[in-house]
C-alpha positions in Angstrom: -105.7 -17.2 -107.1 -107.8 -15.0 -109.4 -105.6 -12.0 -108.6 -102.5 -14.0 -109.6 -104.1 -14.7 -113.0 -104.9 -11.0 -113.4 -101.3 -10.2 -112.6 -100.2 -12.5 -115.4 -102.5 -10.8 -117.9 -101.3 -7.4 -116.8 -97.8 -8.4 -118.0 -99.6 -9.0 -121.4 -101.0 -5.4 -121.5 -104.3 -6.0 -119.7 -106.1 -3.2 -117.9 -108.1 -4.8 -115.0 -110.6 -3.9 -112.3 -111.9 -6.1 -109.5 -114.3 -7.8 -111.9 -111.9 -8.8 -114.6 -110.2 -7.6 -117.7 -111.4 -4.2 -119.0 -109.4 -4.2 -122.2 -105.8 -4.5 -123.6 -105.4 -0.8 -124.4 -107.5 -0.2 -127.4 -111.2 -1.2 -126.8 -112.4 0.2 -130.2 -109.9 -1.9 -132.1 -110.7 -4.9 -130.0 -114.3 -4.6 -130.9 -113.5 -4.4 -134.6 -111.3 -7.5 -134.2 -114.1 -9.4 -132.5 -116.3 -8.6 -135.5 -113.8 -9.6 -138.3 -110.8 -11.4 -136.7 -109.6 -14.0 -134.4 -109.8 -13.0 -130.7 -108.9 -14.3 -127.3 -110.7 -13.2 -124.1 -110.4 -13.8 -120.4 -113.8 -14.8 -119.1 -113.4 -14.0 -115.4 -116.7 -12.1 -115.6 -118.2 -15.6 -115.8 -118.3 -17.6 -112.6 -118.2 -21.3 -112.0 -120.1 -23.4 -109.5 -119.3 -27.1 -109.0 -121.6 -29.9 -107.7 -120.3 -33.2 -106.7 -121.6 -36.3 -104.9 -123.8 -39.3 -105.5 -126.9 -37.3 -105.8 -125.6 -34.3 -107.7 -127.2 -35.1 -111.0 -130.5 -36.0 -109.4 -130.6 -32.9 -107.3 -129.8 -30.5 -110.2 -132.1 -32.3 -112.6 -134.9 -31.4 -110.2 -133.9 -27.8 -110.0 -133.3 -26.7 -113.6 -135.2 -26.5 -116.9 -133.2 -29.0 -118.9 -132.8 -32.8 -118.7 -129.4 -33.6 -117.1 -129.8 -37.4 -117.1 -128.2 -37.7 -120.5 -125.4 -35.2 -119.9 -122.1 -36.9 -120.5 -118.6 -35.5 -120.5 -118.7 -34.9 -124.3 -121.9 -32.7 -124.2 -123.0 -29.4 -122.7 -126.4 -27.9 -122.4 -128.1 -24.6 -121.6 -130.5 -24.6 -118.7 -132.3 -22.1 -116.5 -133.2 -21.9 -112.8 -136.6 -20.4 -112.1 -138.6 -19.0 -109.2 -141.9 -20.6 -108.3 -143.5 -18.0 -110.7 -141.6 -19.6 -113.6 -139.3 -16.5 -114.0 -135.6 -17.0 -114.5 -133.3 -16.3 -111.5 -130.3 -17.4 -113.6 -129.4 -19.3 -116.7 -126.2 -21.1 -117.4 -124.1 -23.5 -119.4 -124.0 -26.9 -117.8 -121.0 -29.3 -118.3 -119.4 -32.4 -116.8 -115.8 -32.7 -115.8 -114.9 -36.0 -114.1 -117.0 -36.2 -110.9 -118.2 -32.6 -111.1 -121.2 -31.0 -112.8 -120.3 -27.4 -113.5 -122.5 -24.3 -114.0 -121.1 -21.4 -115.9 -123.0 -18.1 -115.3 -122.4 -14.4 -114.8 -120.0 -13.9 -111.9 -122.4 -11.2 -110.6 -124.9 -14.0 -109.8 -122.6 -16.8 -108.8 -122.6 -16.5 -105.0 -126.3 -15.7 -104.9 -127.3 -18.8 -106.9 -124.8 -21.0 -105.1 -126.3 -20.1 -101.7 -129.9 -20.4 -103.0 -129.3 -23.9 -104.5 -127.5 -25.0 -101.3 -130.6 -24.3 -99.3 -132.5 -27.0 -101.1 -129.9 -29.8 -100.8 -131.2 -31.0 -97.4 -130.3 -34.7 -97.0 -129.1 -35.2 -100.6 -125.6 -36.4 -100.9 -124.4 -33.3 -102.8 -121.6 -30.9 -102.1 -121.5 -27.5 -103.8 -118.5 -25.2 -104.1 -117.1 -22.1 -105.8 -114.9 -23.5 -108.6 -113.6 -20.1 -109.9 -110.0 -20.8 -108.7 -110.0 -24.4 -110.2 -110.3 -23.4 -113.9 -109.2 -20.3 -115.8 -112.0 -19.4 -118.2 -111.0 -18.2 -121.7 -113.0 -17.4 -124.9 -111.7 -18.0 -128.4 -113.6 -16.8 -131.4 -113.2 -16.0 -135.1 -111.9 -17.6 -138.3 -109.2 -20.1 -137.5 -110.3 -20.7 -133.9 -110.9 -24.4 -134.4 -107.4 -25.0 -135.9 -105.7 -22.9 -133.3 -107.5 -24.6 -130.4 -106.6 -28.1 -131.7 -103.0 -27.1 -132.2 -102.6 -25.4 -128.8 -104.3 -28.0 -126.6 -103.3 -31.0 -128.7 -106.8 -32.3 -129.1 -109.5 -32.6 -131.7 -111.6 -29.5 -131.3 -115.3 -30.1 -130.5 -117.0 -30.9 -133.8 -120.6 -29.8 -133.2 -122.2 -26.9 -131.2 -122.5 -27.7 -127.5 -120.0 -30.6 -127.6 -117.0 -30.8 -125.4 -113.4 -32.1 -125.9 -111.0 -32.8 -123.0 -107.3 -33.1 -122.2 -105.7 -33.7 -118.9 -105.3 -30.0 -118.0 -108.1 -28.4 -120.1 -111.4 -28.8 -121.8 -113.3 -26.8 -124.4 -117.0 -26.4 -125.4 -118.0 -25.3 -128.9 -120.6 -22.5 -128.7 -120.8 -21.4 -132.3 -119.4 -21.9 -135.8 -116.0 -20.6 -134.6 -116.6 -19.7 -131.0 -115.4 -21.7 -127.9 -115.2 -21.5 -124.1 -112.0 -23.0 -122.8 -111.4 -24.2 -119.2 -107.7 -24.4 -118.3 -106.0 -25.5 -115.1 -104.3 -22.5 -113.5 -100.9 -24.2 -113.5 -100.8 -24.2 -117.3 -103.0 -21.2 -118.1 -100.3 -18.6 -118.6 -98.5 -20.9 -121.1 -101.8 -21.6 -123.0 -102.6 -17.9 -123.1 -99.2 -17.0 -124.6 -99.5 -19.7 -127.3 -103.0 -18.6 -128.2 -102.1 -14.9 -128.1 -99.5 -15.4 -130.8 -102.3 -15.7 -133.4 -105.4 -14.5 -131.7 -105.8 -10.8 -130.6 -106.4 -10.4 -126.8 -109.6 -8.5 -126.1 -111.4 -7.3 -123.0 -114.8 -8.2 -121.6 -116.7 -5.7 -123.8 -115.7 -7.5 -127.0 -116.8 -10.9 -125.7 -120.0 -9.4 -124.4 -120.7 -8.1 -127.9 -120.1 -11.6 -129.4 -122.7 -13.0 -126.9 -125.2 -10.4 -127.9 -124.6 -11.0 -131.6 -125.1 -14.7 -131.1 -128.5 -14.0 -129.6 -127.7 -15.8 -126.3 -129.1 -13.8 -123.3 -127.6 -14.0 -119.9 -129.7 -13.2 -116.8 -128.0 -10.6 -114.7 -129.0 -8.9 -111.4 -131.0 -6.2 -113.2 -133.2 -8.8 -115.0 -133.6 -11.5 -112.3 -137.2 -12.8 -111.9 -138.4 -10.9 -115.0 -138.5 -13.5 -117.9 -140.2 -16.9 -118.4 -137.5 -19.0 -120.2 -139.2 -18.8 -123.6 -139.1 -15.0 -123.5 -135.3 -15.2 -123.8 -135.6 -17.9 -126.5 -134.2 -20.7 -124.3 -136.6 -23.1 -126.0 -135.0 -22.3 -129.3 -131.5 -22.8 -127.8 -132.6 -26.3 -126.5 -132.4 -25.1 -122.9 -135.8 -26.5 -121.8 -137.0 -30.1 -121.7 -140.7 -30.4 -121.9 -140.5 -34.2 -121.1 -138.7 -34.1 -117.8 -140.2 -34.0 -114.3 -140.9 -31.1 -112.0 -138.6 -28.2 -111.2 -139.4 -24.8 -109.7 -141.8 -22.9 -112.0 -142.2 -26.0 -114.3 -146.0 -25.7 -114.5 -145.9 -22.1 -115.7 -143.1 -22.8 -118.2 -145.1 -25.8 -119.6 -148.4 -23.9 -119.7 -146.7 -21.1 -121.7 -145.5 -23.7 -124.3 -148.6 -25.9 -124.6 -151.3 -23.2 -124.5 -149.6 -21.2 -127.2 -149.8 -17.9 -125.2 -146.3 -16.8 -125.8 -146.5 -13.0 -126.0 -142.9 -11.9 -125.7 -139.7 -13.0 -127.5 -136.0 -12.0 -127.6 -134.9 -9.9 -130.5 -131.5 -8.5 -131.6 -131.4 -4.7 -132.2 -129.1 -1.7 -132.5 -129.6 1.7 -131.0 -127.4 4.9 -131.5 -127.1 5.6 -127.8 -126.0 3.8 -124.6 -128.3 1.1 -123.2 -128.3 -1.1 -120.1 -129.9 -4.3 -118.9 -133.2 -3.7 -117.3 -134.0 -0.6 -119.3 -137.6 -0.2 -120.4 -138.8 -0.4 -124.0 -141.9 1.4 -125.4 -144.0 1.1 -128.5 -146.9 3.3 -129.7 -149.5 0.6 -129.4 -149.2 0.4 -125.6 -149.7 4.1 -125.0 -146.9 4.9 -122.6 -146.8 1.4 -121.0 -143.6 -0.6 -121.2 -143.6 -3.1 -124.1 -140.5 -4.9 -123.0 -137.0 -4.7 -121.4 -133.4 -4.8 -122.4 -131.9 -8.2 -121.4 -128.3 -7.5 -122.4 -126.4 -4.7 -124.1 -122.9 -4.3 -125.5 -121.0 -1.5 -127.3 -121.2 -2.2 -131.0 -118.2 -2.2 -133.3 -120.0 0.2 -135.6 -120.8 2.6 -132.7 -123.8 2.8 -130.5 -125.1 -0.3 -128.8 -126.2 -3.7 -129.8 -128.8 -5.2 -127.5 -131.0 -8.2 -126.8 -134.6 -7.0 -126.3 -137.4 -9.0 -124.6 -140.4 -7.5 -126.4 -144.1 -8.0 -127.0 -144.3 -9.8 -130.3 -147.0 -7.4 -131.5 -144.7 -4.4 -130.8 -141.9 -6.0 -132.8 -144.3 -6.4 -135.7 -145.0 -2.7 -135.5 -141.3 -2.0 -135.8 -141.4 1.3 -133.8 -139.8 0.6 -130.5 -138.1 3.2 -128.3 -135.5 2.9 -125.5 -136.1 4.4 -122.0 -139.1 6.6 -122.9 -141.9 6.5 -125.5 -140.0 9.1 -127.5 -136.5 7.8 -126.8 -133.9 6.5 -129.2 -135.5 4.1 -131.8 -134.4 0.5 -132.1 -133.1 -0.7 -135.4 -133.8 -4.5 -135.5 -131.3 -7.0 -136.8 -131.5 -10.6 -137.8 -130.9 -13.2 -135.1 -128.5 -16.0 -136.1 -131.3 -18.5 -135.5 -134.9 -18.7 -136.6 -137.7 -17.5 -134.3 
């Protein structure tokens, strides 16, 4: 089914690999469009897991960092899944669609996390499945996105961040001021894409990755699994942690970090005039050759070089002399996150 969708996009000028859409022929122009214009992206690099059954909500509520008991069809939340050490194995967007609870996370982790969560279902009345073929995932962002979405899907676009609007064959969640994730039934996806693409420029995965980095929303990937307590990637600031709910794996460590005030690392937005990759080490003079942090996510910048999300010692950020890969490597130029630390 996914290959069928890629074949549709190839007729629209897409260049693909086995992971998704690379670009639509001009990646540099696509990045510039993501910065200043209205863009449309295929999000096949993001995978979808569905949970259904009488105990689905109770089961997931006991596994993730956020409170799912108040999660209705008109609301989405961020949440994380931790190891017993309180380190993130994955983080995701959580949504409801009819009888399903859906987790959207990087496709590179989808099967690993599906299998791991399945191990703990035991006697609970829960069924978990790969839902990639059930919904085509699209991204729409930029000035005019709200009006275009409402017109194309014949629905009132979600009014507030992390709210959801539904139609019979689609639903959409608002992630930013003019940024949306869309979930479209495969039977109508080609027609929806063509209507959206009349006004929004199609872009590849790199452009959407840059929008995520610019928004300050980190995604755990294989290179960064089991490295960060949720607060290190600002999940508390993105309302991805409930400190009133019951236990979940790693909950004691996450809560201790919050209530003892011993937060030593935070997520920062930065630019560097060189390539960068998730998992790369960061250095600052105060630690004398020891790593001061790690790159969480990186994306090619519209202005050249790389924009990245850096998990970094708060004291090192204050010193403002942080280097990539080696103590004398390229220096990071810090930028303002779109939310307050």
